[in-house]
Kinemage of the C-alpha trace (Angstrom):
@kinemage 1
@onewidth
@group {chain A} dominant
@subgroup {mainchain}
@vectorlist {calphas} color= white
{ca met a 1} P 9.378 42.156 319.612
{ca arg a 2} L 12.325 40.468 317.933
{ca thr a 3} L 10.648 37.090 318.291
{ca val a 4} L 7.442 38.451 316.751
{ca gly a 5} L 9.426 39.992 313.885
{ca arg a 6} L 11.227 36.743 313.183
{ca cys a 7} L 7.981 34.759 313.199
{ca phe a 8} L 6.413 37.296 310.825
{ca phe a 9} L 9.426 37.083 308.492
{ca cys a 10} L 9.332 33.258 308.492
{ca ala a 11} L 5.594 33.263 307.771
{ca cys a 12} L 6.067 35.650 304.846
{ca ala a 13} L 8.930 33.543 303.463
{ca ala a 14} L 6.790 30.399 303.663
{ca leu a 15} L 3.929 32.104 301.843
{ca leu a 16} L 6.201 33.437 299.116
{ca ala a 17} L 7.733 29.975 298.626
{ca gly a 18} L 4.306 28.791 297.525
{ca cys a 19} L 4.304 31.336 294.680
{ca asp a 20} L 6.959 29.443 292.712
{ca gly a 21} L 7.392 25.955 291.329
{ca arg a 22} L 6.087 23.734 288.557
{ca gln a 23} L 2.575 23.575 290.053
{ca ser a 24} L 2.149 27.209 291.066
{ca ala a 25} L -0.667 29.279 289.611
{ca leu a 26} L 1.269 32.379 290.674
{ca asp a 27} L 4.259 31.526 288.462
{ca pro a 28} L 2.376 31.659 285.139
{ca ala a 29} L 3.719 30.092 281.957
{ca gly a 30} L 0.607 30.482 279.815
{ca val a 31} L -1.695 33.224 278.569
{ca gly a 32} L -4.666 32.026 280.630
{ca ala a 33} L -2.580 31.622 283.784
{ca glu a 34} L -1.188 35.142 283.396
{ca arg a 35} L -4.706 36.595 283.348
{ca ile a 36} L -5.808 34.479 286.296
{ca ala a 37} L -2.702 35.463 288.296
{ca gly a 38} L -3.429 39.115 287.461
{ca leu a 39} L -6.975 38.687 288.770
{ca phe a 40} L -5.585 37.132 291.950
{ca trp a 41} L -3.315 40.105 292.635
{ca trp a 42} L -6.116 42.601 291.923
{ca met a 43} L -8.376 40.675 294.308
{ca thr a 44} L -5.626 40.642 296.912
{ca gly a 45} L -5.264 44.422 296.543
{ca gly a 46} L -9.034 44.891 296.777
{ca ala a 47} L -9.192 42.745 299.913
{ca ala a 48} L -6.368 44.802 301.405
{ca val a 49} L -8.282 48.041 300.707
{ca val a 50} L -11.426 46.697 302.375
{ca trp a 51} L -9.445 45.351 305.328
{ca ile a 52} L -7.593 48.637 305.838
{ca ala a 53} L -10.864 50.611 305.690
{ca val a 54} L -12.571 48.385 308.261
{ca ala a 55} L -9.481 48.171 310.487
{ca ala a 56} L -9.085 51.970 310.408
{ca leu a 57} L -12.734 52.402 311.428
{ca thr a 58} L -12.278 49.932 314.271
{ca val a 59} L -9.157 51.662 315.607
{ca his a 60} L -10.771 55.072 315.321
{ca ala a 61} L -13.922 53.883 317.143
{ca val a 62} L -11.875 52.368 319.971
{ca arg a 63} L -9.560 55.340 320.470
{ca ala a 64} L -11.939 58.254 319.887
{ca leu a 65} L -13.525 59.954 322.916
{ca pro a 66} L -17.336 59.804 323.017
{ca glu a 67} L -17.700 63.590 323.267
{ca thr a 68} L -15.666 64.085 320.056
{ca phe a 69} L -17.618 61.482 318.103
{ca pro a 70} L -20.936 63.001 316.946
{ca glu a 71} L -23.680 60.668 315.767
{ca arg a 72} L -23.778 62.182 312.248
{ca arg a 73} L -20.054 61.670 311.806
{ca ala a 74} L -20.313 58.100 313.038
{ca arg a 75} L -23.004 57.332 310.482
{ca leu a 76} L -20.917 58.790 307.677
{ca leu a 77} L -17.915 56.695 308.681
{ca ile a 78} L -19.965 53.502 308.920
{ca ile a 79} L -21.702 54.093 305.600
{ca gly a 80} L -18.527 55.208 303.831
{ca gly a 81} L -15.961 52.802 305.253
{ca gly a 82} L -18.229 49.919 306.171
{ca ala a 83} L -20.568 49.830 303.188
{ca leu a 84} L -19.549 52.136 300.344
{ca val a 85} L -15.848 51.172 300.106
{ca pro a 86} L -16.480 47.359 300.114
{ca thr a 87} L -19.351 47.723 297.630
{ca val a 88} L -17.320 49.793 295.161
{ca val a 89} L -14.232 47.568 295.459
{ca leu a 90} L -16.148 44.290 295.105
{ca ala a 91} L -18.217 45.621 292.196
{ca ala a 92} L -15.060 46.700 290.372
{ca leu a 93} L -13.474 43.274 290.926
{ca leu a 94} L -16.633 41.560 289.687
{ca val a 95} L -16.656 43.585 286.473
{ca tyr a 96} L -12.927 42.989 285.949
{ca gly a 97} L -13.313 39.218 286.490
{ca leu a 98} L -16.354 38.869 284.223
{ca ala a 99} L -14.592 40.793 281.453
{ca met a 100} L -11.934 38.051 281.357
{ca leu a 101} L -14.383 35.209 280.686
{ca pro a 102} L -14.843 35.636 276.903
{ca asp a 103} L -11.087 35.267 276.300
{ca leu a 104} L -10.677 32.396 278.761
{ca leu a 105} L -13.610 30.476 277.251
{ca ala a 106} L -12.840 31.214 273.591
{ca arg a 107} L -12.235 28.371 271.118
{ca ala a 108} L -8.835 27.870 269.547
{ca pro a 109} L -8.334 29.173 265.988
{ca val a 110} L -9.096 26.832 263.108
{ca gly a 111} L -6.099 24.618 262.359
{ca ser a 112} L -4.891 24.455 265.974
{ca leu a 113} L -3.660 21.292 267.655
{ca lys a 114} L -6.381 19.418 269.537
{ca ile a 115} L -5.767 17.041 272.417
{ca ala a 116} L -8.504 14.773 273.745
{ca val a 117} L -7.965 13.896 277.409
{ca thr a 118} L -10.110 11.332 279.196
{ca gly a 119} L -9.979 11.054 282.966
{ca glu a 120} L -10.156 7.543 284.412
{ca gln a 121} L -9.623 6.215 287.919
{ca trp a 122} L -6.785 7.135 288.378
{ca trp a 123} L -4.944 7.987 285.182
{ca trp a 124} L -5.244 10.050 281.986
{ca arg a 125} L -5.843 8.828 278.443
{ca val a 126} L -4.345 11.340 275.974
{ca met a 127} L -5.054 11.534 272.237
{ca tyr a 128} L -3.266 14.076 270.005
{ca arg a 129} L -5.185 15.263 266.945
{ca pro a 130} L -2.803 17.437 264.887
{ca pro a 131} L -4.229 19.672 262.156
{ca ser a 132} L -2.365 17.576 259.557
{ca gly a 133} L -4.618 14.621 260.364
{ca gly a 134} L -4.267 11.310 262.131
{ca arg a 135} L -4.224 10.472 265.821
{ca val a 136} L -1.442 9.764 268.279
{ca glu a 137} L -2.312 8.099 271.589
{ca ser a 138} L -0.377 8.487 274.816
{ca ala a 139} L -1.110 8.507 278.542
{ca asn a 140} L -0.316 10.325 281.782
{ca glu a 141} L 1.845 12.955 280.116
{ca ile a 142} L 1.168 15.914 277.829
{ca arg a 143} L 3.590 17.719 275.542
{ca leu a 144} L 2.820 21.115 274.024
{ca pro a 145} L 4.447 23.500 271.542
{ca val a 146} L 5.341 26.869 273.047
{ca gly a 147} L 3.431 29.884 271.781
{ca glu a 148} L 0.693 27.844 270.095
{ca pro a 149} L -2.956 27.724 271.253
{ca val a 150} L -4.065 24.162 271.971
{ca glu a 151} L -7.672 23.086 272.413
{ca phe a 152} L -8.335 20.337 274.947
{ca glu a 153} L -11.435 18.166 274.665
{ca leu a 154} L -12.099 16.779 278.132
{ca glu a 155} L -14.189 13.727 279.068
{ca ser a 156} L -14.532 11.177 281.858
{ca thr a 157} L -15.457 7.497 281.764
{ca asp a 158} L -16.376 7.004 285.418
{ca val a 159} L -16.707 9.883 287.938
{ca ile a 160} L -16.217 13.646 287.833
{ca his a 161} L -12.566 14.613 287.467
{ca ser a 162} L -11.121 18.093 287.041
{ca phe a 163} L -8.307 18.902 284.610
{ca trp a 164} L -5.903 21.547 285.918
{ca ile a 165} L -2.415 22.683 284.921
{ca pro a 166} L -1.962 25.647 287.319
{ca pro a 167} L 0.980 27.367 285.552
{ca leu a 168} L -0.807 27.271 282.168
{ca gly a 169} L -4.449 28.123 282.858
{ca gly a 170} L -7.675 27.489 284.720
{ca lys a 171} L -9.286 24.191 285.604
{ca val a 172} L -12.285 22.563 283.931
{ca asp a 173} L -14.399 19.669 285.196
{ca met a 174} L -14.523 16.390 283.264
{ca ile a 175} L -18.105 15.129 283.548
{ca pro a 176} L -19.264 11.637 282.485
{ca gly a 177} L -21.440 11.845 279.385
{ca arg a 178} L -20.397 15.406 278.568
{ca arg a 179} L -17.492 16.929 276.656
{ca thr a 180} L -15.956 20.125 278.027
{ca arg a 181} L -13.281 22.273 276.415
{ca leu a 182} L -10.280 24.322 277.458
{ca val a 183} L -7.799 26.362 275.413
{ca leu a 184} L -4.244 26.781 276.702
{ca gln a 185} L -1.390 28.726 275.139
{ca pro a 186} L 2.014 28.213 276.787
{ca thr a 187} L 4.344 31.217 276.796
{ca arg a 188} L 7.597 29.553 277.885
{ca thr a 189} L 9.200 26.143 277.763
{ca gly a 190} L 9.619 23.964 280.798
{ca thr a 191} L 8.199 21.023 282.708
{ca phe a 192} L 5.074 21.602 284.767
{ca arg a 193} L 2.687 19.489 286.813
{ca gly a 194} L -0.988 18.919 286.144
{ca val a 195} L -3.431 17.390 288.601
{ca cys a 196} L -6.989 16.258 289.090
{ca ala a 197} L -8.631 19.020 291.129
{ca glu a 198} L -11.872 17.166 291.963
{ca tyr a 199} L -11.968 14.386 294.551
{ca cys a 200} L -12.531 11.221 292.538
{ca gly a 201} L -11.798 8.281 294.850
{ca ala a 202} L -9.156 6.532 296.906
{ca ser a 203} L -6.137 7.513 294.801
{ca his a 204} L -7.284 11.010 293.833
{ca ala a 205} L -4.100 12.520 295.303
{ca leu a 206} L -2.044 10.173 293.102
{ca met a 207} L -3.646 11.259 289.820
{ca ala a 208} L -1.145 13.707 288.368
{ca phe a 209} L 0.642 14.161 285.056
{ca asp a 210} L 3.713 15.894 283.668
{ca val a 211} L 3.356 18.685 281.115
{ca val a 212} L 6.386 19.378 278.917
{ca val a 213} L 6.300 22.600 276.874
{ca met a 214} L 8.753 22.378 273.974
{ca glu a 215} L 10.005 24.513 271.132
{ca lys a 216} L 7.800 24.098 268.049
{ca ala a 217} L 10.376 22.245 265.940
{ca glu a 218} L 11.251 19.945 268.838
{ca phe a 219} L 7.579 19.208 269.460
{ca ala a 220} L 7.029 18.376 265.773
{ca arg a 221} L 9.903 15.863 265.893
{ca trp a 222} L 8.587 14.353 269.110
{ca leu a 223} L 5.066 13.977 267.712
{ca asp a 224} L 6.429 12.327 264.569
{ca leu a 225} L 8.345 9.854 266.747
{ca gln a 226} L 5.183 9.049 268.696
{ca arg a 227} L 3.457 7.982 265.481
{ca arg a 228} L 5.980 5.200 264.946
{ca pro a 229} L 5.869 1.726 266.514
{ca ala a 230} L 8.115 1.008 269.460
{ca ala a 231} L 11.616 -0.242 268.660
{ca pro a 232} L 13.099 -1.809 271.818
{ca ala a 233} L 16.592 -3.236 271.811
{ca gly a 234} L 18.698 -5.445 274.042
{ca ala a 235} L 18.629 -9.059 275.169
{ca glu a 236} L 17.002 -8.325 278.538
{ca ala a 237} L 14.326 -6.258 276.776
{ca ala a 238} L 13.517 -9.207 274.493
{ca ile a 239} L 13.113 -11.470 277.520
{ca gly a 240} L 10.939 -8.833 279.201
{ca arg a 241} L 8.669 -8.699 276.165
{ca arg a 242} L 8.057 -12.448 276.390
{ca his a 243} L 7.172 -12.147 280.094
{ca phe a 244} L 4.905 -9.176 279.311
{ca met a 245} L 2.932 -11.252 276.823
{ca ala a 246} L 2.960 -14.441 278.911
{ca asn a 247} L 1.591 -12.708 282.012
{ca gly a 248} L -1.407 -11.258 280.198
{ca cys a 249} L -0.362 -7.594 280.172
{ca ser a 250} L -1.170 -7.365 276.472
{ca ala a 251} L -4.854 -7.926 277.229
{ca cys a 252} L -5.067 -4.445 278.744
{ca his a 253} L -2.254 -2.479 277.075
{ca thr a 254} L -1.349 -1.563 273.529
{ca val a 255} L 2.261 -1.566 272.393
{ca arg a 256} L 2.396 -0.750 268.693
{ca gly a 257} L 5.109 -2.881 267.122
{ca ala a 258} L 4.613 -5.783 269.540
{ca ala a 259} L 2.319 -8.318 267.873
{ca gly a 260} L -0.583 -9.269 270.101
{ca ala a 261} L -0.258 -6.289 272.454
{ca asp a 262} L -3.449 -4.498 271.494
{ca gly a 263} L -5.438 -4.100 274.711
{ca val a 264} L -7.412 -0.891 275.184
{ca ile a 265} L -8.411 -1.048 278.851
{ca gly a 266} L -5.234 0.471 280.266
{ca pro a 267} L -2.782 3.162 279.114
{ca asp a 268} L -1.056 2.918 275.743
{ca leu a 269} L 2.534 1.827 276.459
{ca thr a 270} L 4.029 2.192 272.974
{ca his a 271} L 6.499 4.893 274.060
{ca val a 272} L 6.169 4.602 277.832
{ca gly a 273} L 9.950 4.557 278.288
{ca gly a 274} L 10.169 8.160 277.089
{ca arg a 275} L 7.779 9.505 279.723
{ca leu a 276} L 8.931 11.196 282.900
{ca ser a 277} L 6.923 9.101 285.348
{ca val a 278} L 4.851 5.929 285.723
{ca gly a 279} L 1.560 5.444 287.529
{ca ala a 280} L 0.257 8.909 286.557
{ca gly a 281} L 3.004 10.906 288.226
{ca thr a 282} L 3.400 8.483 291.126
{ca leu a 283} L 6.901 7.042 290.566
{ca ala a 284} L 10.014 8.004 288.630
{ca asn a 285} L 10.253 6.322 285.249
{ca asp a 286} L 13.423 4.358 285.842
{ca leu a 287} L 14.179 0.684 286.373
{ca ala a 288} L 13.538 0.847 290.113
{ca gly a 289} L 10.335 2.830 289.724
{ca val a 290} L 8.835 0.586 287.044
{ca thr a 291} L 9.806 -2.551 288.964
{ca ala a 292} L 8.174 -1.186 292.137
{ca trp a 293} L 5.035 -0.345 290.152
{ca leu a 294} L 4.774 -3.877 288.750
{ca glu a 295} L 5.552 -5.564 292.046
{ca arg a 296} L 3.217 -3.655 294.391
{ca thr a 297} L 0.777 -1.736 292.238
{ca asp a 298} L -2.038 -1.977 294.805
{ca arg a 299} L 0.128 -0.492 297.564
{ca val a 300} L 1.615 2.264 295.411
{ca lys a 301} L -1.859 3.345 294.215
{ca pro a 302} L -4.669 1.934 296.397
{ca gly a 303} L -7.798 0.930 294.514
{ca val a 304} L -6.201 0.925 291.083
{ca gly a 305} L -7.662 -1.505 288.549
{ca met a 306} L -4.297 -2.929 287.499
{ca pro a 307} L -3.320 -6.144 289.358
{ca his a 308} L 0.055 -6.379 291.042
{ca phe a 309} L 2.669 -8.921 289.939
{ca gly a 310} L 4.471 -9.375 293.237
{ca met a 311} L 4.125 -13.133 292.899
{ca leu a 312} L 6.566 -13.181 289.952
{ca pro a 313} L 10.286 -13.867 290.430
{ca pro a 314} L 12.396 -10.687 290.748
{ca gly a 315} L 14.216 -11.549 287.523
{ca glu a 316} L 10.979 -11.543 285.539
{ca leu a 317} L 9.887 -8.230 287.051
{ca arg a 318} L 13.227 -6.651 286.261
{ca ala a 319} L 13.158 -7.955 282.676
{ca met a 320} L 9.642 -6.588 282.128
{ca ala a 321} L 10.679 -3.233 283.601
{ca ala a 322} L 13.744 -3.165 281.333
{ca trp a 323} L 11.567 -3.850 278.267
{ca leu a 324} L 9.072 -1.131 279.176
{ca gly a 325} L 11.932 1.285 279.803
{ca ser a 326} L 13.288 0.620 276.311
{ca leu a 327} L 10.005 1.655 274.641
{ca lys a 328} L 10.974 5.173 273.626
């Protein structure tokens, strides 16, 4: 019995550990996620009621003596516990879930921040459209002001992706040729993890992004900084810029402030050094991580469209990584 109790305790602890963390839908940090988590717990309670009713009927049927179990009583128990209880519970859960849809699918108020996100194999193109006008492009990371509703406009250029930030709200598919929408309203600051929730190819599991929820004033300063051209500094960074241009990286990537770097095929790298990761959440955004990404891109993210630069001397790779890291 002690062994069984210990195993049960360990199983419960493992299950509860999954209810926390920066990618947990059961640790909500947004209005939509709070409602979805509430629905989950109500559904769990409803399932428990149905299970208890059926289990109680089963135990009673096994233990009761035939002579004390009249046919009329048996029918009442089967109809009540086996049909009526599940029907009432499931109907109530259906009504409760459907009543949530209008709020979850509502548009953001006029004057709200809009963010256009385009899913590509296997990264995210992000375009901020503040109510004050203008556009600010980024990639593979999203920053949001706490307490403010934000409307996402979601598209895909290749296959079906699915945009999901579990702690902030529900997921919505990104379908080629169609624009879908999602409104999220963070309720607390922090760093969370978003993912693609629809299998989209070889590196689907490596298509993630960081979500940083900031205080409103801090977010406004950050967005203003993102509007400006990059301003790298340092001798090694200057050398890295020359290697970046010489090796053709500028044909695919934009770096505002670096003349000639105006490619639009790959992610915008203007402020890549200020992001938390590289490769869409694949590696840490530090010198070692960026160097590894440049050197063995195809092994870090199989099938990715970006070529690797493992043929370059280590000094060139390090200089390019240093330059990219200085773009903040």
